[in-house]
CHARMM-style PDB file with segment names, atoms N, HN, CA, C and O in Angstrom:
ATOM      1  N   MET     1       0.354 -31.067 -32.088  1.00  0.00      PROA
ATOM      2  CA  MET     1       1.015 -29.808 -31.720  1.00  0.00      PROA
ATOM      3  C   MET     1      -0.028 -28.712 -31.456  1.00  0.00      PROA
ATOM      4  O   MET     1       0.041 -28.010 -30.447  1.00  0.00      PROA
ATOM      5  N   ILE     2      -0.989 -28.579 -32.373  1.00  0.00      PROA
ATOM      6  HN  ILE     2      -1.044 -29.150 -33.193  1.00  0.00      PROA
ATOM      7  CA  ILE     2      -1.991 -27.519 -32.228  1.00  0.00      PROA
ATOM      8  C   ILE     2      -2.791 -27.733 -30.941  1.00  0.00      PROA
ATOM      9  O   ILE     2      -3.036 -26.790 -30.189  1.00  0.00      PROA
ATOM     10  N   GLY     3      -3.196 -28.989 -30.697  1.00  0.00      PROA
ATOM     11  HN  GLY     3      -2.996 -29.755 -31.308  1.00  0.00      PROA
ATOM     12  CA  GLY     3      -3.975 -29.294 -29.497  1.00  0.00      PROA
ATOM     13  C   GLY     3      -3.195 -28.960 -28.237  1.00  0.00      PROA
ATOM     14  O   GLY     3      -3.754 -28.417 -27.284  1.00  0.00      PROA
ATOM     15  N   ALA     4      -1.887 -29.286 -28.226  1.00  0.00      PROA
ATOM     16  HN  ALA     4      -1.433 -29.727 -29.000  1.00  0.00      PROA
ATOM     17  CA  ALA     4      -1.062 -29.053 -27.037  1.00  0.00      PROA
ATOM     18  C   ALA     4      -0.951 -27.554 -26.753  1.00  0.00      PROA
ATOM     19  O   ALA     4      -1.099 -27.124 -25.609  1.00  0.00      PROA
ATOM     20  N   THR     5      -0.692 -26.765 -27.787  1.00  0.00      PROA
ATOM     21  HN  THR     5      -0.572 -27.114 -28.716  1.00  0.00      PROA
ATOM     22  CA  THR     5      -0.547 -25.317 -27.580  1.00  0.00      PROA
ATOM     23  C   THR     5      -1.868 -24.714 -27.132  1.00  0.00      PROA
ATOM     24  O   THR     5      -1.891 -23.784 -26.327  1.00  0.00      PROA
ATOM     25  N   ARG     6      -2.972 -25.247 -27.656  1.00  0.00      PROA
ATOM     26  HN  ARG     6      -2.954 -26.003 -28.310  1.00  0.00      PROA
ATOM     27  CA  ARG     6      -4.286 -24.732 -27.264  1.00  0.00      PROA
ATOM     28  C   ARG     6      -4.519 -24.986 -25.774  1.00  0.00      PROA
ATOM     29  O   ARG     6      -5.028 -24.116 -25.068  1.00  0.00      PROA
ATOM     30  N   VAL     7      -4.147 -26.176 -25.296  1.00  0.00      PROA
ATOM     31  HN  VAL     7      -3.734 -26.883 -25.870  1.00  0.00      PROA
ATOM     32  CA  VAL     7      -4.307 -26.512 -23.876  1.00  0.00      PROA
ATOM     33  C   VAL     7      -3.459 -25.570 -23.023  1.00  0.00      PROA
ATOM     34  O   VAL     7      -3.927 -25.067 -22.002  1.00  0.00      PROA
ATOM     35  N   VAL     8      -2.220 -25.330 -23.436  1.00  0.00      PROA
ATOM     36  HN  VAL     8      -1.839 -25.738 -24.266  1.00  0.00      PROA
ATOM     37  CA  VAL     8      -1.327 -24.441 -22.679  1.00  0.00      PROA
ATOM     38  C   VAL     8      -1.910 -23.036 -22.630  1.00  0.00      PROA
ATOM     39  O   VAL     8      -1.913 -22.401 -21.575  1.00  0.00      PROA
ATOM     40  N   ALA     9      -2.406 -22.544 -23.773  1.00  0.00      PROA
ATOM     41  HN  ALA     9      -2.403 -23.060 -24.630  1.00  0.00      PROA
ATOM     42  CA  ALA     9      -2.967 -21.191 -23.830  1.00  0.00      PROA
ATOM     43  C   ALA     9      -4.190 -21.092 -22.926  1.00  0.00      PROA
ATOM     44  O   ALA     9      -4.375 -20.094 -22.230  1.00  0.00      PROA
ATOM     45  N   THR    10      -5.025 -22.131 -22.939  1.00  0.00      PROA
ATOM     46  HN  THR    10      -4.874 -22.942 -23.505  1.00  0.00      PROA
ATOM     47  CA  THR    10      -6.226 -22.120 -22.091  1.00  0.00      PROA
ATOM     48  C   THR    10      -5.825 -22.112 -20.624  1.00  0.00      PROA
ATOM     49  O   THR    10      -6.410 -21.384 -19.823  1.00  0.00      PROA
ATOM     50  N   THR    11      -4.829 -22.921 -20.268  1.00  0.00      PROA
ATOM     51  HN  THR    11      -4.353 -23.513 -20.919  1.00  0.00      PROA
ATOM     52  CA  THR    11      -4.378 -22.980 -18.875  1.00  0.00      PROA
ATOM     53  C   THR    11      -3.838 -21.620 -18.438  1.00  0.00      PROA
ATOM     54  O   THR    11      -4.133 -21.157 -17.336  1.00  0.00      PROA
ATOM     55  N   GLU    12      -3.045 -20.982 -19.303  1.00  0.00      PROA
ATOM     56  HN  GLU    12      -2.805 -21.359 -20.197  1.00  0.00      PROA
ATOM     57  CA  GLU    12      -2.501 -19.665 -18.965  1.00  0.00      PROA
ATOM     58  C   GLU    12      -3.618 -18.646 -18.800  1.00  0.00      PROA
ATOM     59  O   GLU    12      -3.594 -17.838 -17.872  1.00  0.00      PROA
ATOM     60  N   ALA    13      -4.601 -18.683 -19.704  1.00  0.00      PROA
ATOM     61  HN  ALA    13      -4.621 -19.339 -20.458  1.00  0.00      PROA
ATOM     62  CA  ALA    13      -5.723 -17.742 -19.626  1.00  0.00      PROA
ATOM     63  C   ALA    13      -6.488 -17.949 -18.327  1.00  0.00      PROA
ATOM     64  O   ALA    13      -6.882 -16.981 -17.676  1.00  0.00      PROA
ATOM     65  N   MET    14      -6.702 -19.221 -17.941  1.00  0.00      PROA
ATOM     66  HN  MET    14      -6.382 -20.007 -18.470  1.00  0.00      PROA
ATOM     67  CA  MET    14      -7.413 -19.513 -16.695  1.00  0.00      PROA
ATOM     68  C   MET    14      -6.613 -19.015 -15.495  1.00  0.00      PROA
ATOM     69  O   MET    14      -7.184 -18.479 -14.546  1.00  0.00      PROA
ATOM     70  N   MET    15      -5.285 -19.192 -15.535  1.00  0.00      PROA
ATOM     71  HN  MET    15      -4.821 -19.628 -16.306  1.00  0.00      PROA
ATOM     72  CA  MET    15      -4.437 -18.734 -14.431  1.00  0.00      PROA
ATOM     73  C   MET    15      -4.506 -17.214 -14.307  1.00  0.00      PROA
ATOM     74  O   MET    15      -4.623 -16.678 -13.205  1.00  0.00      PROA
ATOM     75  N   ILE    16      -4.432 -16.519 -15.456  1.00  0.00      PROA
ATOM     76  HN  ILE    16      -4.338 -16.955 -16.351  1.00  0.00      PROA
ATOM     77  CA  ILE    16      -4.495 -15.051 -15.444  1.00  0.00      PROA
ATOM     78  C   ILE    16      -5.850 -14.596 -14.919  1.00  0.00      PROA
ATOM     79  O   ILE    16      -5.925 -13.675 -14.106  1.00  0.00      PROA
ATOM     80  N   ALA    17      -6.932 -15.245 -15.385  1.00  0.00      PROA
ATOM     81  HN  ALA    17      -6.871 -15.993 -16.045  1.00  0.00      PROA
ATOM     82  CA  ALA    17      -8.276 -14.893 -14.925  1.00  0.00      PROA
ATOM     83  C   ALA    17      -8.382 -15.132 -13.424  1.00  0.00      PROA
ATOM     84  O   ALA    17      -8.976 -14.327 -12.707  1.00  0.00      PROA
ATOM     85  N   GLY    18      -7.811 -16.234 -12.945  1.00  0.00      PROA
ATOM     86  HN  GLY    18      -7.329 -16.889 -13.527  1.00  0.00      PROA
ATOM     87  CA  GLY    18      -7.834 -16.530 -11.517  1.00  0.00      PROA
ATOM     88  C   GLY    18      -7.088 -15.480 -10.723  1.00  0.00      PROA
ATOM     89  O   GLY    18      -7.527 -15.082  -9.644  1.00  0.00      PROA
ATOM     90  N   MET    19      -5.949 -15.022 -11.257  1.00  0.00      PROA
ATOM     91  HN  MET    19      -5.592 -15.345 -12.133  1.00  0.00      PROA
ATOM     92  CA  MET    19      -5.179 -13.984 -10.571  1.00  0.00      PROA
ATOM     93  C   MET    19      -5.986 -12.699 -10.484  1.00  0.00      PROA
ATOM     94  O   MET    19      -6.015 -12.046  -9.441  1.00  0.00      PROA
ATOM     95  N   ILE    20      -6.651 -12.331 -11.600  1.00  0.00      PROA
ATOM     96  HN  ILE    20      -6.627 -12.862 -12.447  1.00  0.00      PROA
ATOM     97  CA  ILE    20      -7.455 -11.104 -11.625  1.00  0.00      PROA
ATOM     98  C   ILE    20      -8.586 -11.216 -10.609  1.00  0.00      PROA
ATOM     99  O   ILE    20      -8.854 -10.272  -9.866  1.00  0.00      PROA
ATOM    100  N   ASP    21      -9.258 -12.386 -10.576  1.00  0.00      PROA
ATOM    101  HN  ASP    21      -9.041 -13.153 -11.179  1.00  0.00      PROA
ATOM    102  CA  ASP    21     -10.346 -12.597  -9.614  1.00  0.00      PROA
ATOM    103  C   ASP    21      -9.828 -12.426  -8.193  1.00  0.00      PROA
ATOM    104  O   ASP    21     -10.475 -11.785  -7.365  1.00  0.00      PROA
ATOM    105  N   THR    22      -8.653 -13.003  -7.907  1.00  0.00      PROA
ATOM    106  HN  THR    22      -8.127 -13.524  -8.579  1.00  0.00      PROA
ATOM    107  CA  THR    22      -8.081 -12.913  -6.562  1.00  0.00      PROA
ATOM    108  C   THR    22      -7.780 -11.461  -6.207  1.00  0.00      PROA
ATOM    109  O   THR    22      -8.050 -11.023  -5.088  1.00  0.00      PROA
ATOM    110  N   ILE    23      -7.215 -10.710  -7.165  1.00  0.00      PROA
ATOM    111  HN  ILE    23      -6.996 -11.066  -8.073  1.00  0.00      PROA
ATOM    112  CA  ILE    23      -6.879  -9.304  -6.916  1.00  0.00      PROA
ATOM    113  C   ILE    23      -8.149  -8.508  -6.640  1.00  0.00      PROA
ATOM    114  O   ILE    23      -8.181  -7.683  -5.727  1.00  0.00      PROA
ATOM    115  N   VAL    24      -9.207  -8.756  -7.434  1.00  0.00      PROA
ATOM    116  HN  VAL    24      -9.181  -9.426  -8.176  1.00  0.00      PROA
ATOM    117  CA  VAL    24     -10.478  -8.037  -7.249  1.00  0.00      PROA
ATOM    118  C   VAL    24     -11.042  -8.325  -5.862  1.00  0.00      PROA
ATOM    119  O   VAL    24     -11.490  -7.414  -5.165  1.00  0.00      PROA
ATOM    120  N   VAL    25     -11.019  -9.594  -5.468  1.00  0.00      PROA
ATOM    121  HN  VAL    25     -10.656 -10.334  -6.034  1.00  0.00      PROA
ATOM    122  CA  VAL    25     -11.535  -9.970  -4.142  1.00  0.00      PROA
ATOM    123  C   VAL    25     -10.724  -9.281  -3.052  1.00  0.00      PROA
ATOM    124  O   VAL    25     -11.289  -8.781  -2.079  1.00  0.00      PROA
ATOM    125  N   MET    26      -9.395  -9.251  -3.208  1.00  0.00      PROA
ATOM    126  HN  MET    26      -8.936  -9.657  -3.998  1.00  0.00      PROA
ATOM    127  CA  MET    26      -8.547  -8.607  -2.205  1.00  0.00      PROA
ATOM    128  C   MET    26      -8.867  -7.122  -2.100  1.00  0.00      PROA
ATOM    129  O   MET    26      -8.940  -6.575  -0.999  1.00  0.00      PROA
ATOM    130  N   ILE    27      -9.059  -6.463  -3.253  1.00  0.00      PROA
ATOM    131  HN  ILE    27      -9.000  -6.906  -4.147  1.00  0.00      PROA
ATOM    132  CA  ILE    27      -9.383  -5.030  -3.256  1.00  0.00      PROA
ATOM    133  C   ILE    27     -10.704  -4.791  -2.533  1.00  0.00      PROA
ATOM    134  O   ILE    27     -10.819  -3.858  -1.738  1.00  0.00      PROA
ATOM    135  N   ILE    28     -11.713  -5.644  -2.810  1.00  0.00      PROA
ATOM    136  HN  ILE    28     -11.619  -6.402  -3.455  1.00  0.00      PROA
ATOM    137  CA  ILE    28     -13.023  -5.493  -2.163  1.00  0.00      PROA
ATOM    138  C   ILE    28     -12.879  -5.645  -0.652  1.00  0.00      PROA
ATOM    139  O   ILE    28     -13.452  -4.866   0.109  1.00  0.00      PROA
ATOM    140  N   ILE    29     -12.107  -6.655  -0.213  1.00  0.00      PROA
ATOM    141  HN  ILE    29     -11.641  -7.288  -0.831  1.00  0.00      PROA
ATOM    142  CA  ILE    29     -11.909  -6.883   1.225  1.00  0.00      PROA
ATOM    143  C   ILE    29     -11.226  -5.670   1.858  1.00  0.00      PROA
ATOM    144  O   ILE    29     -11.631  -5.218   2.929  1.00  0.00      PROA
ATOM    145  N   VAL    30     -10.198  -5.145   1.200  1.00  0.00      PROA
ATOM    146  HN  VAL    30      -9.869  -5.513   0.330  1.00  0.00      PROA
ATOM    147  CA  VAL    30      -9.480  -3.976   1.728  1.00  0.00      PROA
ATOM    148  C   VAL    30     -10.428  -2.789   1.841  1.00  0.00      PROA
ATOM    149  O   VAL    30     -10.411  -2.076   2.845  1.00  0.00      PROA
ATOM    150  N   MET    31     -11.262  -2.567   0.809  1.00  0.00      PROA
ATOM    151  HN  MET    31     -11.276  -3.146  -0.006  1.00  0.00      PROA
ATOM    152  CA  MET    31     -12.212  -1.456   0.842  1.00  0.00      PROA
ATOM    153  C   MET    31     -13.187  -1.618   1.999  1.00  0.00      PROA
ATOM    154  O   MET    31     -13.483  -0.650   2.699  1.00  0.00      PROA
ATOM    155  N   ILE    32     -13.691  -2.837   2.208  1.00  0.00      PROA
ATOM    156  HN  ILE    32     -13.450  -3.623   1.639  1.00  0.00      PROA
ATOM    157  CA  ILE    32     -14.631  -3.090   3.311  1.00  0.00      PROA
ATOM    158  C   ILE    32     -13.948  -2.802   4.644  1.00  0.00      PROA
ATOM    159  O   ILE    32     -14.542  -2.175   5.521  1.00  0.00      PROA
ATOM    160  N   VAL    33     -12.704  -3.256   4.803  1.00  0.00      PROA
ATOM    161  HN  VAL    33     -12.221  -3.765   4.091  1.00  0.00      PROA
ATOM    162  CA  VAL    33     -11.964  -3.029   6.049  1.00  0.00      PROA
ATOM    163  C   VAL    33     -11.783  -1.532   6.288  1.00  0.00      PROA
ATOM    164  O   VAL    33     -11.962  -1.059   7.410  1.00  0.00      PROA
ATOM    165  N   ILE    34     -11.429  -0.785   5.244  1.00  0.00      PROA
ATOM    166  HN  ILE    34     -11.283  -1.170   4.332  1.00  0.00      PROA
ATOM    167  CA  ILE    34     -11.231   0.664   5.385  1.00  0.00      PROA
ATOM    168  C   ILE    34     -12.543   1.330   5.798  1.00  0.00      PROA
ATOM    169  O   ILE    34     -12.553   2.177   6.691  1.00  0.00      PROA
ATOM    170  N   VAL    35     -13.645   0.955   5.155  1.00  0.00      PROA
ATOM    171  HN  VAL    35     -13.636   0.267   4.429  1.00  0.00      PROA
ATOM    172  CA  VAL    35     -14.949   1.546   5.489  1.00  0.00      PROA
ATOM    173  C   VAL    35     -15.313   1.228   6.934  1.00  0.00      PROA
ATOM    174  O   VAL    35     -15.788   2.097   7.664  1.00  0.00      PROA
ATOM    175  N   GLU    36     -15.090  -0.016   7.345  1.00  0.00      PROA
ATOM    176  HN  GLU    36     -14.705  -0.723   6.751  1.00  0.00      PROA
ATOM    177  CA  GLU    36     -15.427  -0.420   8.714  1.00  0.00      PROA
ATOM    178  C   GLU    36     -14.605   0.371   9.730  1.00  0.00      PROA
ATOM    179  O   GLU    36     -15.139   0.803  10.752  1.00  0.00      PROA
ATOM    180  N   THR    37     -13.314   0.564   9.462  1.00  0.00      PROA
ATOM    181  HN  THR    37     -12.880   0.213   8.632  1.00  0.00      PROA
ATOM    182  CA  THR    37     -12.448   1.251  10.422  1.00  0.00      PROA
ATOM    183  C   THR    37     -12.777   2.740  10.474  1.00  0.00      PROA
ATOM    184  O   THR    37     -12.703   3.344  11.544  1.00  0.00      PROA
ATOM    185  N   THR    38     -13.136   3.343   9.347  1.00  0.00      PROA
ATOM    186  HN  THR    38     -13.195   2.853   8.477  1.00  0.00      PROA
ATOM    187  CA  THR    38     -13.428   4.779   9.345  1.00  0.00      PROA
ATOM    188  C   THR    38     -14.775   5.058  10.001  1.00  0.00      PROA
ATOM    189  O   THR    38     -14.941   6.101  10.632  1.00  0.00      PROA
ATOM    190  N   GLU    39     -15.739   4.150   9.867  1.00  0.00      PROA
ATOM    191  HN  GLU    39     -15.604   3.303   9.353  1.00  0.00      PROA
ATOM    192  CA  GLU    39     -17.067   4.363  10.454  1.00  0.00      PROA
ATOM    193  C   GLU    39     -17.029   4.249  11.973  1.00  0.00      PROA
ATOM    194  O   GLU    39     -17.669   5.036  12.670  1.00  0.00      PROA
ATOM    195  N   SER    40     -16.282   3.275  12.488  1.00  0.00      PROA
ATOM    196  HN  SER    40     -15.761   2.636  11.921  1.00  0.00      PROA
ATOM    197  CA  SER    40     -16.291   3.024  13.935  1.00  0.00      PROA
ATOM    198  C   SER    40     -15.463   4.049  14.706  1.00  0.00      PROA
ATOM    199  OT1 SER    40     -15.372   3.974  15.931  1.00  0.00      PROA
TER     200      SER     40
END
């Protein structure tokens, strides 16, 4: 039981971390696009 819950918790933590990474990357891309459009 303990091992199973630990695996589930780790998977959830990895999913949340992956979501945060994706959001950060999206924000960076949006910022780059805004800078590029305002400069040109």
